[in-house]
DOTORVEX-318941 format. One record per residue (C-alpha): residue number from 1; residue in one letter; x, y, z. Coordinates in steps of 0.001 Angstrom, whole numbers, plus 500000, padded with zeros to 6 digits. Each point is the difference from the previous one (the first is absolute). Layout:
! DOTORVEX-318941
+-----+---+--------+--------+--------+
|   k | r |      u |      v |      w |
+-----+---+--------+--------+--------+
| NUM | A |      X |      Y |      Z |
...
+-----+---+--------+--------+--------+
This chain:
! DOTORVEX-318941
+-----+---+--------+--------+--------+
|   k | r |      u |      v |      w |
+-----+---+--------+--------+--------+
|   1 | M | 841654 | 411588 | 294066 |
|   2 | A | 500122 | 501952 | 496922 |
|   3 | N | 499357 | 503707 | 500115 |
|   4 | R | 496836 | 500945 | 498247 |
|   5 | S | 501526 | 503078 | 498534 |
|   6 | G | 502576 | 497979 | 498267 |
|   7 | V | 502844 | 501626 | 501814 |
|   8 | S | 502327 | 498008 | 502023 |
|   9 | P | 500637 | 500846 | 503608 |
|  10 | E | 503547 | 500913 | 499229 |
|  11 | G | 498905 | 502405 | 497337 |
|  12 | S | 497545 | 501554 | 502322 |
|  13 | T | 502623 | 500436 | 502614 |
|  14 | A | 502390 | 501533 | 497575 |
|  15 | Q | 497408 | 502381 | 498714 |
|  16 | G | 499140 | 501113 | 503532 |
|  17 | A | 503623 | 500589 | 500675 |
|  18 | E | 500281 | 502212 | 496947 |
|  19 | T | 496967 | 502027 | 500880 |
|  20 | R | 500931 | 500733 | 503637 |
|  21 | P | 503063 | 502183 | 499226 |
|  22 | S | 497922 | 501879 | 497485 |
|  23 | R | 497398 | 500725 | 502627 |
|  24 | L | 502660 | 501140 | 502465 |
|  25 | H | 501350 | 502364 | 497365 |
|  26 | D | 496539 | 501334 | 499358 |
|  27 | V | 499377 | 500451 | 503714 |
|  28 | A | 503289 | 501884 | 500433 |
|  29 | S | 499306 | 502160 | 496995 |
|  30 | S | 496532 | 500604 | 501258 |
|  31 | S | 501329 | 501029 | 503392 |
|  32 | F | 502453 | 502520 | 498471 |
|  33 | D | 497296 | 501398 | 497765 |
|  34 | D | 497688 | 500326 | 502970 |
|  35 | G | 502701 | 502029 | 501812 |
|  36 | D | 500275 | 502522 | 497155 |
|  37 | D | 496275 | 500332 | 499774 |
|  38 | G | 499893 | 500725 | 503768 |
|  39 | D | 502360 | 503032 | 499715 |
|  40 | D | 498028 | 501419 | 497133 |
|  41 | G | 496872 | 499590 | 502002 |
|  42 | V | 501386 | 501973 | 502950 |
|  43 | N | 501084 | 502914 | 497770 |
|  44 | D | 496679 | 499996 | 498260 |
|  45 | K | 498234 | 500093 | 503336 |
|  46 | E | 502126 | 503002 | 501209 |
|  47 | Q | 499376 | 501899 | 496792 |
|  48 | A | 496345 | 499198 | 500206 |
|  49 | A | 499925 | 501153 | 503628 |
|  50 | T | 501811 | 503297 | 499129 |
|  51 | A | 497742 | 500631 | 497074 |
|  52 | T | 497046 | 499225 | 502145 |
|  53 | K | 501077 | 502471 | 502730 |
|  54 | W | 500560 | 502830 | 497486 |
|  55 | Q | 496704 | 499224 | 498348 |
|  56 | R | 498285 | 499928 | 503347 |
|  57 | L | 501632 | 503365 | 500886 |
|  58 | K | 498857 | 501551 | 496741 |
|  59 | Q | 496572 | 498585 | 500476 |
|  60 | H | 499989 | 501406 | 503535 |
|  61 | F | 500874 | 503487 | 498758 |
|  62 | R | 497428 | 499730 | 497235 |
|  63 | R | 497352 | 499213 | 502545 |
|  64 | R | 501227 | 502384 | 502776 |
|  65 | W | 501538 | 502944 | 498057 |
|  66 | W | 497426 | 502434 | 501262 |
|  67 | M | 500941 | 499216 | 503598 |
|  68 | Y | 503656 | 500823 | 499357 |
|  69 | L | 499034 | 503166 | 498166 |
|  70 | I | 497959 | 501148 | 502986 |
|  71 | A | 502896 | 499157 | 502322 |
|  72 | L | 502414 | 502009 | 497800 |
|  73 | I | 497652 | 502966 | 499942 |
|  74 | I | 499660 | 499876 | 503777 |
|  75 | L | 503787 | 499770 | 500398 |
|  76 | L | 500580 | 502964 | 497686 |
|  77 | A | 497269 | 501943 | 501749 |
|  78 | I | 501945 | 499524 | 503214 |
|  79 | L | 503548 | 500477 | 498697 |
|  80 | L | 499573 | 502874 | 497534 |
|  81 | P | 498669 | 502478 | 502566 |
|  82 | I | 502847 | 499011 | 502302 |
|  83 | L | 502456 | 500524 | 497138 |
|  84 | F | 498660 | 503381 | 498897 |
|  85 | K | 498830 | 501336 | 503358 |
|  86 | V | 502718 | 498722 | 502308 |
|  87 | I | 503067 | 498598 | 498288 |
|  88 | I | 500533 | 502630 | 497272 |
|  89 | P | 499360 | 502971 | 502369 |
|  90 | V | 502527 | 498521 | 502434 |
|  91 | I | 502518 | 499662 | 497167 |
|  92 | I | 499363 | 503612 | 498920 |
|  93 | K | 500301 | 501192 | 503606 |
|  94 | N | 503321 | 498206 | 500351 |
|  95 | I | 501230 | 501568 | 496752 |
|  96 | V | 498977 | 503454 | 501251 |
|  97 | D | 501636 | 499427 | 503390 |
|  98 | D | 503211 | 498838 | 498333 |
|  99 | Q | 500388 | 503228 | 498016 |
| 100 | E | 503071 | 501949 | 501115 |
| 101 | L | 498825 | 503326 | 498512 |
| 102 | P | 503534 | 501455 | 499823 |
| 103 | V | 500108 | 503790 | 499818 |
| 104 | K | 502235 | 500599 | 496974 |
| 105 | G | 499533 | 503738 | 499628 |
| 106 | G | 497646 | 502906 | 500367 |
| 107 | A | 499776 | 503493 | 501422 |
| 108 | L | 498678 | 501857 | 503027 |
| 109 | N | 499498 | 503738 | 499532 |
| 110 | F | 499142 | 502109 | 503029 |
| 111 | T | 497641 | 502405 | 498276 |
| 112 | A | 497547 | 501142 | 502683 |
| 113 | P | 499541 | 499895 | 503782 |
| 114 | T | 497284 | 497323 | 499870 |
| 115 | R | 500731 | 498093 | 496797 |
| 116 | L | 502832 | 498785 | 497818 |
| 117 | H | 500783 | 498753 | 496505 |
| 118 | I | 500916 | 496349 | 499734 |
| 119 | N | 500724 | 497347 | 497385 |
| 120 | L | 501444 | 496510 | 500422 |
| 121 | N | 501478 | 497239 | 497847 |
| 122 | T | 499725 | 496383 | 501132 |
| 123 | S | 499345 | 496579 | 498449 |
| 124 | L | 497705 | 496967 | 500277 |
| 125 | D | 500698 | 496407 | 499004 |
| 126 | T | 497252 | 497466 | 499149 |
| 127 | P | 500216 | 496563 | 498341 |
| 128 | L | 496921 | 500677 | 497840 |
| 129 | G | 498601 | 503054 | 498277 |
| 130 | V | 497740 | 501995 | 502308 |
| 131 | K | 498216 | 503335 | 499841 |
| 132 | I | 499767 | 502071 | 503176 |
| 133 | D | 497327 | 502665 | 500310 |
| 134 | P | 500877 | 503515 | 501258 |
| 135 | L | 500697 | 499849 | 503707 |
| 136 | P | 500598 | 502528 | 502812 |
| 137 | L | 503147 | 499148 | 501962 |
| 138 | S | 500351 | 501214 | 503579 |
| 139 | L | 503478 | 500681 | 501420 |
| 140 | L | 500490 | 499351 | 503706 |
| 141 | Q | 502678 | 499364 | 502558 |
| 142 | P | 500419 | 496261 | 500631 |
| 143 | P | 498512 | 498735 | 503278 |
| 144 | V | 502419 | 499699 | 502895 |
| 145 | D | 500315 | 496615 | 501696 |
| 146 | G | 497516 | 499714 | 502816 |
| 147 | E | 497750 | 502768 | 498718 |
| 148 | D | 496646 | 499548 | 498343 |
| 149 | D | 499446 | 500719 | 496342 |
| 150 | A | 498588 | 503494 | 500464 |
| 151 | G | 502359 | 502025 | 497841 |
| 152 | K | 498597 | 502933 | 498078 |
| 153 | P | 500966 | 500602 | 496367 |
| 154 | F | 501921 | 503210 | 499415 |
| 155 | L | 499679 | 499946 | 496185 |
| 156 | T | 497754 | 498266 | 497453 |
| 157 | L | 501157 | 499497 | 496411 |
| 158 | Q | 497909 | 499050 | 496990 |
| 159 | M | 501413 | 497096 | 497989 |
| 160 | P | 498553 | 499887 | 496461 |
| 161 | E | 498931 | 496826 | 498176 |
| 162 | Q | 502866 | 497580 | 499511 |
| 163 | H | 500583 | 497092 | 497609 |
| 164 | I | 502505 | 497639 | 501566 |
| 165 | K | 501692 | 496946 | 498495 |
| 166 | H | 503191 | 498698 | 501558 |
| 167 | E | 502195 | 502830 | 501324 |
| 168 | T | 498407 | 503289 | 498948 |
| 169 | E | 500897 | 503590 | 500881 |
| 170 | V | 497241 | 501857 | 501817 |
| 171 | I | 499956 | 503806 | 499850 |
| 172 | I | 497896 | 502004 | 502416 |
| 173 | P | 499811 | 503318 | 498125 |
| 174 | D | 500640 | 503429 | 501448 |
| 175 | Q | 497122 | 501126 | 502182 |
| 176 | I | 499231 | 502554 | 502685 |
| 177 | V | 498918 | 498303 | 503216 |
| 178 | D | 498679 | 501444 | 503227 |
| 179 | I | 501816 | 499206 | 503222 |
| 180 | Q | 497548 | 498000 | 502086 |
| 181 | D | 502044 | 499834 | 503202 |
| 182 | Q | 502929 | 502404 | 500254 |
| 183 | T | 501253 | 498542 | 503296 |
| 184 | E | 500301 | 496535 | 498470 |
| 185 | L | 501600 | 501440 | 496853 |
| 186 | V | 502651 | 501899 | 501988 |
| 187 | A | 500721 | 496897 | 502086 |
| 188 | W | 500532 | 497923 | 496846 |
| 189 | F | 502068 | 502750 | 498322 |
| 190 | N | 502291 | 500065 | 503045 |
| 191 | K | 500671 | 496271 | 499596 |
| 192 | F | 500446 | 500494 | 496258 |
| 193 | F | 502580 | 502746 | 500647 |
| 194 | D | 501948 | 498053 | 502629 |
| 195 | S | 500176 | 496497 | 498514 |
| 196 | E | 501548 | 498175 | 497057 |
| 197 | T | 496658 | 498261 | 499468 |
| 198 | V | 496653 | 500611 | 501639 |
| 199 | E | 496862 | 497889 | 500148 |
| 200 | L | 496808 | 501253 | 498383 |
| 201 | R | 496641 | 498294 | 500200 |
| 202 | I | 497741 | 500010 | 496933 |
| 203 | K | 496323 | 499079 | 500219 |
| 204 | G | 497502 | 499584 | 497203 |
| 205 | D | 496524 | 498732 | 500836 |
| 206 | D | 498062 | 498017 | 497388 |
| 207 | L | 502696 | 499600 | 497375 |
| 208 | S | 498098 | 498781 | 496909 |
| 209 | A | 501946 | 497528 | 497872 |
| 210 | H | 498712 | 498602 | 496702 |
| 211 | L | 501253 | 496662 | 498654 |
| 212 | A | 498402 | 499888 | 496555 |
| 213 | A | 496253 | 499787 | 500775 |
| 214 | L | 500594 | 499243 | 503676 |
| 215 | H | 499853 | 502815 | 502534 |
| 216 | Y | 501424 | 499882 | 503499 |
| 217 | T | 500283 | 502505 | 502847 |
| 218 | V | 502760 | 499862 | 502600 |
| 219 | D | 501445 | 502423 | 502549 |
| 220 | L | 503537 | 501319 | 499639 |
| 221 | D | 501862 | 500552 | 503270 |
| 222 | K | 503739 | 500060 | 499493 |
| 223 | T | 502963 | 501441 | 501898 |
| 224 | I | 502816 | 500955 | 497648 |
| 225 | R | 503444 | 501533 | 500458 |
| 226 | V | 500849 | 503402 | 498520 |
| 227 | P | 503604 | 501248 | 499629 |
| 228 | G | 500471 | 502956 | 502357 |
| 229 | L | 502329 | 503016 | 500223 |
| 230 | N | 502423 | 498456 | 502534 |
| 231 | Y | 500184 | 503323 | 501905 |
| 232 | L | 501547 | 501694 | 496944 |
| 233 | K | 503261 | 498188 | 500698 |
| 234 | G | 502744 | 501769 | 498039 |
| 235 | F | 498495 | 503489 | 500443 |
| 236 | G | 502667 | 502677 | 499654 |
| 237 | V | 501279 | 503194 | 498408 |
| 238 | Q | 501391 | 499742 | 496488 |
| 239 | D | 501292 | 503559 | 499894 |
| 240 | M | 499440 | 503181 | 501965 |
| 241 | Q | 500874 | 503685 | 499619 |
| 242 | F | 499722 | 502866 | 502445 |
| 243 | T | 499400 | 503635 | 499075 |
| 244 | I | 500980 | 502394 | 502786 |
| 245 | P | 498375 | 502452 | 500331 |
| 246 | P | 496903 | 498389 | 498483 |
| 247 | P | 498574 | 501109 | 496634 |
| 248 | P | 496653 | 501807 | 499658 |
| 249 | S | 498179 | 496654 | 500237 |
| 250 | G | 501111 | 499891 | 503613 |
| 251 | H | 501426 | 496463 | 499831 |
| 252 | N | 503675 | 499669 | 500788 |
| 253 | M | 500544 | 496462 | 498698 |
| 254 | K | 499027 | 497865 | 497049 |
| 255 | G | 501011 | 496732 | 498417 |
| 256 | R | 498756 | 496522 | 499278 |
| 257 | L | 498946 | 497221 | 502321 |
| 258 | I | 500209 | 496252 | 499500 |
| 259 | I | 496670 | 498404 | 500921 |
| 260 | P | 499786 | 496266 | 499270 |
| 261 | N | 496712 | 498204 | 499416 |
| 262 | A | 500496 | 496310 | 500745 |
| 263 | G | 496422 | 499124 | 499037 |
| 264 | V | 498151 | 499586 | 496710 |
| 265 | L | 497450 | 502800 | 500423 |
| 266 | T | 500588 | 503541 | 498766 |
| 267 | L | 499091 | 502524 | 502697 |
| 268 | G | 498793 | 503429 | 498902 |
| 269 | M | 500397 | 501944 | 503238 |
| 270 | G | 499593 | 503620 | 498935 |
| 271 | N | 501994 | 502792 | 501675 |
| 272 | V | 501862 | 498606 | 502991 |
| 273 | S | 502198 | 501660 | 502608 |
| 274 | F | 502373 | 498337 | 502473 |
| 275 | N | 501592 | 501321 | 503159 |
| 276 | V | 503756 | 499431 | 500282 |
| 277 | M | 500748 | 498764 | 503502 |
| 278 | A | 503154 | 499248 | 501987 |
| 279 | G | 498705 | 498127 | 502993 |
| 280 | D | 497282 | 502284 | 501343 |
| 281 | I | 501442 | 503141 | 498397 |
| 282 | N | 498172 | 501332 | 496956 |
| 283 | L | 502731 | 501205 | 497657 |
| 284 | G | 497990 | 500778 | 496898 |
| 285 | I | 497267 | 499164 | 497547 |
| 286 | V | 499956 | 498776 | 496386 |
| 287 | Y | 497200 | 500399 | 497464 |
| 288 | I | 499344 | 497539 | 497152 |
| 289 | N | 497371 | 500930 | 497433 |
| 290 | N | 497975 | 497399 | 498096 |
| 291 | L | 501757 | 497062 | 501625 |
| 292 | D | 499386 | 496918 | 497868 |
| 293 | L | 501710 | 496912 | 501417 |
| 294 | K | 500426 | 497380 | 497299 |
| 295 | P | 501392 | 496532 | 500777 |
| 296 | G | 503774 | 500250 | 500327 |
| 297 | N | 502150 | 503001 | 500891 |
| 298 | N | 498524 | 503472 | 499585 |
| 299 | T | 502024 | 503230 | 500024 |
| 300 | P | 497507 | 502853 | 500420 |
| 301 | P | 501291 | 503579 | 500271 |
| 302 | F | 499419 | 501886 | 503222 |
| 303 | E | 500283 | 503470 | 501483 |
| 304 | G | 500163 | 500766 | 503656 |
| 305 | D | 501383 | 501851 | 502958 |
| 306 | F | 502803 | 498940 | 502296 |
| 307 | Y | 499556 | 501596 | 503425 |
| 308 | F | 503573 | 501045 | 500721 |
| 309 | D | 498744 | 502232 | 502798 |
| 310 | A | 498592 | 496922 | 501776 |
| 311 | L | 503359 | 498247 | 499910 |
| 312 | V | 502076 | 502266 | 502275 |
| 313 | P | 497770 | 500004 | 503108 |
| 314 | N | 499542 | 496231 | 499635 |
| 315 | L | 503585 | 499196 | 499079 |
| 316 | A | 500614 | 497792 | 503053 |
| 317 | A | 496868 | 497951 | 499387 |
| 318 | F | 500831 | 499799 | 496301 |
| 319 | M | 503508 | 498702 | 500674 |
| 320 | D | 498619 | 497504 | 502485 |
| 321 | S | 497612 | 498647 | 497346 |
| 322 | Q | 502895 | 499597 | 497551 |
| 323 | R | 502440 | 498006 | 502124 |
| 324 | G | 499756 | 496778 | 498039 |
| 325 | A | 499670 | 501633 | 496587 |
| 326 | L | 502892 | 502448 | 500438 |
| 327 | A | 502293 | 497109 | 500880 |
| 328 | E | 499387 | 498854 | 496424 |
| 329 | G | 500325 | 503497 | 498553 |
| 330 | M | 496254 | 500356 | 499438 |
| 331 | I | 497135 | 502224 | 501113 |
| 332 | E | 496860 | 497989 | 500774 |
| 333 | L | 496641 | 501694 | 499490 |
| 334 | N | 496381 | 498925 | 499808 |
| 335 | A | 497160 | 501059 | 497732 |
| 336 | T | 496529 | 500092 | 501477 |
| 337 | G | 496830 | 501045 | 498243 |
| 338 | N | 498758 | 503541 | 500420 |
| 339 | S | 497105 | 500435 | 497564 |
| 340 | T | 498477 | 498481 | 496860 |
| 341 | F | 497853 | 502021 | 497594 |
| 342 | H | 498320 | 499326 | 496678 |
| 343 | N | 498342 | 502832 | 498091 |
| 344 | G | 500156 | 502106 | 503139 |
| 345 | Q | 498210 | 497385 | 502095 |
| 346 | R | 501632 | 498290 | 502946 |
| 347 | I | 500167 | 496186 | 499728 |
| 348 | P | 499474 | 498730 | 503559 |
| 349 | Y | 500464 | 496284 | 499307 |
| 350 | A | 503449 | 500708 | 498505 |
| 351 | E | 500989 | 502268 | 502880 |
| 352 | G | 498770 | 497343 | 502428 |
| 353 | V | 502769 | 497770 | 498682 |
| 354 | L | 502889 | 502312 | 499061 |
| 355 | N | 499775 | 502231 | 503073 |
| 356 | K | 500653 | 497008 | 502276 |
| 357 | K | 503120 | 498806 | 498204 |
| 358 | H | 503635 | 500842 | 500664 |
| 359 | I | 501790 | 499014 | 496801 |
| 360 | P | 503745 | 499856 | 500668 |
| 361 | F | 502604 | 501210 | 497534 |
| 362 | R | 503656 | 500994 | 500156 |
| 363 | I | 502124 | 502710 | 498405 |
| 364 | P | 503815 | 500036 | 500057 |
| 365 | A | 501053 | 502667 | 502500 |
| 366 | T | 502589 | 501469 | 497641 |
| 367 | T | 497421 | 500243 | 497212 |
| 368 | L | 497570 | 501882 | 502229 |
| 369 | I | 502676 | 502403 | 501263 |
| 370 | L | 501364 | 500682 | 496528 |
| 371 | N | 496477 | 500572 | 498659 |
| 372 | V | 499344 | 502541 | 502757 |
| 373 | V | 503321 | 501789 | 499459 |
| 374 | S | 499441 | 499949 | 496244 |
| 375 | G | 496594 | 501587 | 500495 |
| 376 | V | 501497 | 502694 | 502190 |
| 377 | L | 502813 | 500736 | 497566 |
| 378 | A | 497609 | 500098 | 497054 |
| 379 | G | 497966 | 502694 | 501709 |
| 380 | G | 496556 | 501064 | 498900 |
| 381 | T | 498394 | 499352 | 496664 |
| 382 | D | 500696 | 503593 | 498919 |
| 383 | G | 503723 | 499286 | 500010 |
| 384 | T | 500745 | 501990 | 503158 |
| 385 | K | 502532 | 498577 | 502429 |
| 386 | L | 499563 | 500907 | 503645 |
| 387 | P | 502633 | 499725 | 502713 |
| 388 | L | 500270 | 496371 | 501065 |
| 389 | L | 499543 | 500486 | 503736 |
| 390 | D | 497204 | 502518 | 499470 |
| 391 | T | 498270 | 497473 | 497784 |
| 392 | L | 500492 | 497226 | 502535 |
| 393 | G | 498743 | 502323 | 502707 |
| 394 | D | 496822 | 500673 | 498039 |
| 395 | V | 499539 | 496336 | 499184 |
| 396 | L | 500733 | 498643 | 503453 |
| 397 | G | 497951 | 502651 | 501751 |
| 398 | N | 502841 | 501560 | 502018 |
| 399 | K | 501471 | 502806 | 497928 |
| 400 | T | 501379 | 501824 | 503060 |
| 401 | L | 501973 | 496939 | 501072 |
| 402 | F | 501506 | 499483 | 496569 |
| 403 | G | 500720 | 503711 | 499646 |
| 404 | Q | 501990 | 499898 | 503230 |
| 405 | M | 501800 | 496867 | 498774 |
| 406 | R | 500910 | 501801 | 496791 |
| 407 | H | 501233 | 503047 | 501895 |
| 408 | L | 502070 | 497929 | 502405 |
| 409 | A | 501464 | 497973 | 497166 |
| 410 | G | 500787 | 503114 | 498014 |
| 411 | L | 497899 | 498763 | 497079 |
| 412 | E | 497986 | 503153 | 499356 |
| 413 | G | 501204 | 500040 | 496410 |
| 414 | W | 499594 | 496292 | 499204 |
| 415 | W | 498241 | 499544 | 496662 |
| 416 | E | 499576 | 503802 | 499728 |
| 417 | P | 503669 | 501018 | 499993 |
| 418 | P | 500922 | 503677 | 500225 |
| 419 | P | 502546 | 501439 | 497617 |
| 420 | R | 503205 | 498178 | 500715 |
| 421 | K | 503582 | 499795 | 498995 |
| 422 | E | 501204 | 496985 | 498119 |
| 423 | T | 502364 | 498781 | 502687 |
| 424 | A | 501373 | 496480 | 500166 |
| 425 | A | 497747 | 499253 | 502987 |
| 426 | Q | 496964 | 501272 | 498125 |
| 427 | Q | 500859 | 497806 | 497046 |
| 428 | E | 500116 | 496985 | 502310 |
| 429 | V | 496538 | 500916 | 501320 |
| 430 | D | 498695 | 500336 | 496450 |
| 431 | R | 501430 | 496633 | 499061 |
| 432 | F | 498410 | 498416 | 503074 |
| 433 | Q | 496604 | 501519 | 499149 |
| 434 | A | 500269 | 498764 | 496421 |
| 435 | W | 500906 | 496517 | 501219 |
| 436 | L | 497045 | 500002 | 502412 |
| 437 | R | 497592 | 501015 | 497226 |
| 438 | H | 501449 | 497290 | 497764 |
| 439 | C | 499464 | 497340 | 502677 |
| 440 | I | 496437 | 501097 | 500605 |
| 441 | E | 499066 | 500312 | 496358 |
+-----+---+--------+--------+--------+
């Protein structure tokens, strides 16, 4: 049967065969294209989702901004008082507590029985600029372990206004202060005298610190270390001369002492006298006027009296006290305080320290003997030369004994020779006397 379309069955079949591969190609192409479109769709969806979240967040803040503002205000209302009332004061307190307050210099002048002159140099170190209002500073002994905090201040200093930024020198100017507790002051001075360093407690109530427009008040309670006198280690005699018999002043010796000050404070002590002791035997006294102990070695002049007449009756005890020293060719003595005056007034808090001390010092035995003999040979200040044994008798308090010794030794004419003949023996005596004077001088 003929095909109505005019196409033979073979043609139709051939045409269908041609169109099928084309459709397969289209389907494959379509499938690849669909895959690409799928990836783009996923990315677009993620971007749309991200944009949508950000937009929703912005819309949320636009609608709820006032809620977050209230929450921020509430948070600041809570935190700012804590910052300014708690945190910053704690920081300032820690800075104050961490201050070392080193004593770098100053002076103590013993000017009156119940007061003294004082000035101090120290330093403060702060990370920021701060102004400190004038503040009274109390000086106390540090509390002893196991005891309550009931110490009484013995001095109160006035610190003027200070402007501190980083490490800054602080000067407490010279001021006259009343002694509030003399017992406590003497106790602290004794530690200051004995030790290389001594603790000192400083208290300042209501220290006002200004950080720009901010004002804070904290308490200062700090124990610092002050360089002490180390018991005047190195005390000694630089030079000494005897005048026998004594001059009109009445003092039979003079010279210079060596008094070291191991600390950093200058001590104006006034007119001071020391007893010269050998064991328990008082052998003399020295007087030092206007004693001003600066840091380092001081060599003040002195005058005094050596009690030769106290030596003879106590010779056995004296020799017993010198056993160790004489083995080394030395005489060992001690200086102990006798009195301290300023402008005619006794200074009890200085005497309460010095009069309890026994400051050791040594003198070469040969030096002491030669100084005594030189003083005897030199005679009085008017140029007169007295007989040696008579002079020693006067000095040592036993003129009769020494007169008998002179008579027995046949030395009546020693140092006051009668007219003599220039014999060979006499020339030998003269040469010996000249040699002896040369050795002494």
